[in-house]
C-alpha positions as CSV (number, residue, x, y, z in Angstrom):
1,M,-8.9,-21.8,-38.9
2,A,-10.2,-24.3,-41.6
3,G,-13.4,-22.2,-42.1
4,N,-15.8,-24.4,-40.2
5,N,-16.7,-23.5,-36.6
6,Y,-18.7,-25.5,-34.1
7,D,-20.7,-23.9,-31.4
8,S,-20.6,-27.3,-29.8
9,G,-18.4,-30.0,-31.2
10,C,-16.2,-33.0,-30.6
11,I,-12.6,-34.0,-31.5
12,L,-11.4,-37.5,-31.6
13,I,-7.6,-37.9,-31.4
14,K,-5.9,-41.3,-32.1
15,D,-2.3,-42.2,-32.8
16,K,-1.2,-38.5,-32.4
17,K,-3.4,-37.3,-35.1
18,I,-6.9,-35.7,-35.4
19,Q,-9.1,-38.7,-36.6
20,K,-12.5,-37.1,-36.6
21,I,-14.2,-33.7,-36.0
22,A,-18.0,-33.5,-35.7
23,E,-20.9,-32.1,-33.6
24,A,-21.1,-35.5,-31.8
25,I,-18.9,-38.6,-32.0
26,D,-20.0,-42.0,-30.7
27,I,-17.2,-44.1,-29.4
28,E,-16.8,-47.3,-27.3
29,E,-14.9,-46.3,-24.3
30,N,-11.8,-48.1,-23.2
31,D,-10.2,-47.9,-19.9
32,D,-7.3,-46.0,-21.3
33,D,-9.3,-43.5,-23.1
34,I,-9.0,-39.8,-21.9
35,I,-12.0,-37.8,-22.2
36,I,-11.9,-33.9,-21.8
37,D,-15.1,-32.1,-21.2
38,A,-14.5,-28.6,-22.7
39,T,-18.2,-27.5,-22.5
40,G,-18.3,-23.7,-22.7
41,N,-14.6,-23.3,-23.6
42,W,-12.7,-22.5,-26.8
43,T,-10.7,-25.3,-28.6
44,L,-8.3,-24.0,-31.1
45,P,-5.3,-25.3,-33.1
46,G,-2.1,-24.9,-31.0
47,L,-0.7,-21.5,-31.4
48,I,2.4,-20.8,-33.6
49,D,5.3,-18.4,-33.3
50,A,6.8,-18.1,-36.8
51,H,9.9,-16.3,-35.7
52,C,11.7,-16.6,-32.4
53,H,14.9,-17.5,-30.7
54,I,13.5,-19.7,-27.9
55,G,16.1,-22.3,-26.6
56,I,18.9,-20.7,-28.7
57,F,18.8,-17.4,-26.6
58,E,18.1,-19.0,-23.2
59,E,16.3,-17.3,-20.3
60,K,18.1,-17.0,-17.0
61,K,21.5,-17.8,-18.4
62,G,22.7,-14.4,-19.5
63,K,25.6,-14.2,-22.1
64,I,26.5,-17.9,-21.6
65,G,23.0,-19.0,-22.8
66,D,23.2,-16.8,-25.9
67,S,24.0,-18.8,-29.0
68,S,21.8,-16.9,-31.4
69,N,24.6,-15.3,-33.4
70,E,27.9,-16.2,-34.8
71,T,29.5,-12.8,-34.8
72,T,32.9,-13.6,-36.1
73,E,32.1,-14.1,-39.7
74,P,29.3,-12.3,-41.8
75,L,28.4,-15.2,-44.1
76,T,27.4,-18.5,-42.3
77,P,24.8,-20.3,-44.2
78,Y,26.1,-23.7,-43.1
79,I,25.3,-23.3,-39.5
80,K,22.1,-24.9,-37.9
81,A,19.8,-23.7,-35.2
82,I,19.2,-27.4,-34.1
83,D,22.9,-27.5,-32.9
84,A,22.1,-24.8,-30.3
85,I,18.5,-25.1,-29.3
86,N,18.2,-26.3,-25.6
87,P,14.9,-27.8,-24.9
88,M,15.5,-27.3,-21.3
89,D,15.2,-23.5,-21.7
90,S,12.4,-22.4,-19.4
91,A,10.6,-20.4,-22.0
92,F,9.5,-23.7,-23.6
93,H,7.2,-24.2,-20.5
94,N,6.0,-20.7,-20.8
95,A,5.1,-21.2,-24.3
96,I,3.2,-24.5,-23.5
97,K,1.2,-22.7,-20.7
98,A,0.1,-20.1,-23.2
99,G,-1.0,-22.7,-25.8
100,I,1.8,-22.4,-28.1
101,T,2.6,-25.9,-29.5
102,S,5.1,-25.0,-32.3
103,V,7.7,-22.5,-33.1
104,M,10.1,-21.4,-35.9
105,V,13.6,-21.1,-34.3
106,G,16.8,-19.8,-35.8
107,P,19.8,-17.6,-35.8
108,G,19.7,-13.9,-35.0
109,S,20.5,-11.0,-37.3
110,S,24.0,-10.2,-36.7
111,N,25.1,-11.8,-40.1
112,V,24.3,-11.0,-43.7
113,V,23.6,-14.8,-44.0
114,G,22.9,-16.1,-40.4
115,G,22.2,-19.9,-41.1
116,Q,19.3,-22.3,-41.0
117,F,16.1,-22.2,-39.0
118,A,14.0,-25.1,-37.8
119,F,10.4,-25.5,-37.2
120,I,9.9,-27.5,-34.0
121,K,7.3,-28.5,-31.4
122,T,7.5,-26.8,-28.0
123,N,7.4,-30.1,-25.9
124,G,10.3,-32.5,-25.5
125,R,13.7,-33.1,-24.2
126,C,15.5,-34.1,-27.3
127,I,15.6,-31.5,-30.2
128,D,15.6,-34.3,-32.8
129,D,12.3,-35.6,-31.5
130,M,10.8,-32.0,-31.7
131,V,11.6,-31.3,-35.2
132,V,8.7,-30.8,-37.7
133,L,10.9,-29.4,-40.6
134,E,14.6,-28.8,-40.7
135,P,16.0,-27.0,-42.4
136,A,13.0,-24.7,-42.6
137,A,14.5,-21.3,-43.8
138,M,17.8,-19.6,-44.5
139,K,18.2,-16.5,-42.4
140,I,19.4,-13.2,-44.0
141,A,19.6,-9.8,-42.5
142,F,19.7,-6.2,-43.7
143,G,20.2,-2.9,-42.1
144,E,21.4,-1.9,-38.6
145,N,22.4,-5.2,-37.0
146,P,24.9,-6.5,-39.5
147,K,26.2,-2.9,-40.2
148,T,27.0,-2.2,-36.5
149,N,28.2,-5.7,-35.6
150,Y,30.9,-5.6,-38.5
151,G,31.2,-2.0,-39.3
152,N,32.2,-1.0,-35.7
153,N,35.1,-3.4,-36.0
154,N,36.3,-2.0,-39.3
155,M,35.1,-5.0,-41.3
156,M,32.6,-5.6,-44.1
157,P,29.6,-5.0,-44.1
158,S,29.6,-1.5,-42.8
159,S,27.1,0.0,-45.1
160,R,23.7,-1.1,-46.7
161,M,25.5,-1.2,-50.0
162,S,28.0,-3.8,-48.8
163,I,25.3,-5.9,-47.3
164,G,23.4,-6.1,-50.5
165,A,26.7,-6.8,-52.4
166,M,27.9,-9.6,-50.2
167,L,24.5,-11.3,-50.3
168,R,24.3,-11.2,-54.1
169,E,27.8,-12.5,-54.3
170,E,26.9,-15.4,-51.9
171,L,23.9,-16.2,-54.0
172,F,25.8,-15.9,-57.2
173,E,28.5,-18.4,-56.1
174,A,25.9,-20.8,-54.6
175,K,23.9,-20.9,-57.9
176,Q,27.1,-21.5,-59.8
177,Y,28.0,-24.4,-57.5
178,I,24.5,-25.9,-57.8
179,D,24.5,-25.6,-61.7
180,N,28.1,-27.1,-61.8
181,K,27.1,-30.0,-59.6
182,K,24.0,-30.6,-61.7
183,A,26.1,-30.5,-64.9
184,A,28.6,-33.0,-63.4
185,I,25.9,-35.4,-62.4
186,D,24.1,-35.3,-65.6
187,N,27.3,-36.0,-67.4
188,G,28.3,-38.8,-65.1
189,E,31.3,-36.9,-63.9
190,S,32.7,-36.8,-60.3
191,F,32.0,-33.7,-58.3
192,K,33.7,-32.5,-55.2
193,E,30.9,-31.3,-52.7
194,N,31.5,-28.1,-50.7
195,F,29.9,-28.3,-47.2
196,R,29.5,-24.4,-47.3
197,K,27.4,-24.5,-50.5
198,E,25.3,-27.6,-50.2
199,C,23.1,-25.8,-47.6
200,W,21.8,-23.5,-50.5
201,I,20.5,-26.4,-52.5
202,P,16.9,-26.4,-50.6
203,V,16.8,-22.5,-51.1
204,F,17.4,-22.7,-54.8
205,N,15.0,-25.6,-55.2
206,K,12.3,-23.4,-53.5
207,E,11.9,-26.0,-50.7
208,I,12.7,-23.3,-48.0
209,P,12.6,-19.5,-48.3
210,L,15.1,-16.9,-47.5
211,K,14.0,-15.4,-44.1
212,A,14.9,-11.7,-44.2
213,H,15.3,-9.6,-41.1
214,V,14.0,-6.3,-42.5
215,H,12.6,-3.3,-40.6
216,R,13.0,-0.2,-42.8
217,A,11.1,0.1,-46.2
218,D,14.3,0.4,-48.2
219,D,15.7,-2.8,-46.5
220,I,12.3,-4.5,-47.4
221,Q,12.6,-3.5,-51.0
222,T,16.3,-4.6,-51.2
223,A,15.4,-7.9,-49.9
224,V,12.6,-8.3,-52.4
225,R,14.8,-7.1,-55.3
226,I,17.6,-9.6,-54.5
227,A,15.1,-12.6,-54.0
228,K,13.4,-11.7,-57.3
229,M,16.8,-11.5,-59.0
230,F,17.6,-15.2,-58.0
231,E,13.9,-16.3,-58.2
232,L,13.8,-17.4,-54.7
233,N,11.1,-17.6,-52.1
234,L,11.3,-15.0,-49.3
235,T,9.6,-14.0,-46.0
236,L,9.6,-10.6,-44.7
237,D,10.3,-10.8,-41.0
238,H,9.7,-7.9,-38.6
239,C,8.6,-5.6,-41.6
240,T,8.3,-2.8,-39.3
241,E,7.8,-0.2,-42.0
242,G,5.7,-2.5,-44.2
243,H,2.5,-0.2,-43.7
244,L,4.4,2.5,-45.6
245,I,4.9,0.4,-48.7
246,S,1.9,-2.0,-48.4
247,E,1.1,-2.0,-52.0
248,K,4.7,-2.7,-53.0
249,I,4.8,-5.7,-50.5
250,R,1.5,-7.1,-51.9
251,E,3.0,-6.8,-55.5
252,S,5.9,-8.9,-54.4
253,G,3.7,-11.8,-53.4
254,Y,5.8,-12.3,-50.4
255,P,4.3,-12.8,-46.8
256,A,5.0,-10.6,-43.7
257,L,5.8,-11.7,-40.2
258,I,5.2,-8.6,-38.0
259,G,6.9,-8.1,-34.5
260,P,8.2,-7.8,-32.0
261,S,5.7,-4.9,-31.6
262,L,5.5,-5.2,-27.9
263,A,8.9,-3.8,-27.3
264,S,10.7,-0.4,-27.1
265,R,11.7,1.6,-30.1
266,N,15.3,1.1,-29.0
267,K,16.8,1.4,-32.5
268,T,16.5,4.0,-35.3
269,E,15.1,1.6,-37.8
270,V,12.1,0.6,-35.5
271,Q,10.9,4.3,-35.0
272,Y,7.7,3.7,-37.0
273,M,6.8,0.5,-35.2
274,D,3.1,0.3,-34.7
275,F,0.4,-2.5,-34.0
276,K,-1.5,-1.1,-37.0
277,T,1.0,-2.5,-39.5
278,P,-0.6,-6.1,-39.6
279,G,-4.0,-4.7,-40.3
280,I,-2.9,-2.4,-43.1
281,L,-0.8,-5.1,-44.7
282,C,-3.7,-7.6,-44.4
283,K,-6.2,-5.2,-46.0
284,A,-3.7,-4.7,-48.8
285,G,-3.9,-8.4,-49.6
286,V,-0.6,-9.6,-47.9
287,K,-0.6,-12.8,-45.8
288,V,0.3,-11.8,-42.4
289,A,1.6,-13.6,-39.2
290,I,2.4,-12.1,-35.8
291,I,5.7,-13.0,-34.1
292,T,7.3,-12.3,-30.7
293,D,11.1,-12.5,-31.8
294,H,11.5,-14.1,-28.3
295,P,13.2,-13.0,-26.1
296,V,12.7,-9.5,-27.4
297,T,9.1,-9.9,-26.5
298,V,8.5,-13.0,-24.2
299,I,6.9,-15.8,-26.1
300,Q,3.9,-16.2,-23.8
301,S,2.9,-12.7,-25.0
302,L,2.0,-13.9,-28.4
303,P,-1.8,-13.9,-27.9
304,V,-1.4,-10.3,-26.3
305,C,0.4,-9.1,-29.5
306,A,-2.3,-10.6,-31.8
307,A,-5.0,-9.0,-29.6
308,I,-3.5,-5.6,-29.8
309,A,-3.1,-5.9,-33.6
310,A,-6.8,-7.0,-33.7
311,K,-7.7,-3.8,-31.9
312,E,-5.6,-1.7,-34.2
313,G,-7.3,-2.8,-37.3
314,L,-6.4,-6.5,-38.1
315,G,-9.7,-7.8,-36.7
316,M,-10.3,-10.9,-34.5
317,D,-10.5,-13.5,-37.1
318,E,-7.3,-12.4,-38.9
319,A,-5.6,-12.0,-35.7
320,L,-6.3,-15.7,-34.7
321,K,-5.2,-16.7,-38.2
322,A,-2.0,-14.7,-37.8
323,I,-0.9,-17.0,-35.0
324,T,-2.2,-20.3,-36.4
325,I,-3.0,-21.1,-40.0
326,N,-1.2,-18.1,-41.7
327,A,1.9,-18.8,-39.4
328,A,1.8,-22.5,-40.6
329,E,1.4,-21.7,-44.3
330,I,4.2,-19.3,-44.2
331,C,6.5,-21.8,-42.5
332,N,5.5,-24.6,-45.0
333,V,4.1,-26.9,-42.3
334,S,0.3,-26.4,-42.8
335,S,-0.1,-30.0,-43.9
336,R,0.6,-30.8,-40.3
337,V,-0.3,-27.9,-38.0
338,G,-2.2,-24.5,-37.9
339,S,-5.9,-25.7,-38.1
340,L,-8.1,-28.5,-36.6
341,E,-8.5,-30.8,-39.6
342,V,-8.7,-34.6,-39.9
343,G,-5.3,-36.0,-40.5
344,K,-3.3,-33.2,-39.0
345,D,-1.2,-33.4,-35.9
346,A,-3.2,-33.4,-32.7
347,D,-1.9,-30.1,-31.4
348,L,-4.8,-28.3,-29.6
349,A,-5.2,-25.6,-27.0
350,I,-8.3,-25.3,-24.8
351,F,-9.0,-21.9,-23.4
352,D,-11.7,-20.7,-21.0
353,G,-12.6,-17.8,-23.3
354,N,-11.2,-15.9,-26.3
355,P,-7.3,-16.3,-26.1
356,L,-7.1,-12.8,-27.3
357,E,-8.7,-11.4,-24.1
358,I,-6.1,-10.7,-21.5
359,A,-7.8,-12.5,-18.7
360,T,-8.3,-15.7,-20.7
361,N,-6.6,-18.8,-19.3
362,C,-5.1,-21.9,-21.2
363,L,-6.8,-24.9,-19.5
364,Y,-5.1,-27.6,-21.6
365,T,-2.3,-27.8,-24.2
366,I,-2.1,-31.0,-26.4
367,I,0.8,-31.7,-28.5
368,N,1.0,-34.9,-30.6
369,G,-2.2,-36.1,-28.8
370,D,-0.5,-35.9,-25.4
371,I,-1.7,-33.5,-22.6
372,V,1.4,-31.6,-22.0
373,Y,-0.2,-29.0,-19.7
374,K,-3.3,-28.7,-17.6
375,L,-4.3,-25.7,-15.6
376,T,-4.6,-26.6,-11.9
377,E,-6.6,-24.7,-9.3
378,N,-4.4,-22.7,-6.9
């Protein structure tokens, strides 16, 4: 993923980081050293799912385990995923077994503004110890989900027009708040902070992007239009009809996170869902990641989704990038994860073959230099 592959190589890990990568590394062995002989296997950076709801929509718990949406108010930018992610969710173990070492987790798409995502490691018992970046993005949503959630209850938004209007108004008020706060500070005046607006500061400072739930081509273009209006960063999540407007997306400069493609076309706005979308967008010059949207597609299927995309035109190299370095760059964490490079977190996955081949096993998953999973013989 860093453009330098070894047919036979060594990786030295120390103090949770990658210390050295070379064809051969001489070390003086200590009794507490752990040496893994991975001869004949594939060693890759840990895989990354750039959009999922693991831990916030728990497996085996039904409705009681679903904290993914606050469906009583359409504008909730101030709520945080970290307050709802349960590290005990069994899906975390499934992710680790698949070689997935980090994930972007956040609210669902019932609200026009859903709240704040977090980028976390998949191993741990305390969410605060798992966080890599928080907040990592601000969720916004267009189309069918917010329309039906509120429109069916005779509330706004009940149309695509009201979704756009409500988002513009929220962003307009947030910008006014930020400008007024800056002016007060510059003038040495007191300023009463508003909890519901403070959360927008990293968005307008371009420290984190708007993370847009968009399926249809018109919703994609509305998200782009509004982000450009306020000069904000944006990711196009799902981007189901992105292949129909690939040049427009390329012109926008925003990346696309494609998925969940391994799911049913159970909504009108996903009728053109196809695994060819990542390849078409990539060839058009769009940076692409592949996502599961777990639990819509179970998280351990991430390599399978990438494999089908590779077969449908994305190609093997780009498919691997779509679940490693591209995902890391889109999530603004590539300084720590996404590739095997000196100084980065020691997050690795060792496979007995190409992870995009269905029968391949993950032999070891290493997170922060610790072996958190090892395949044992049955």
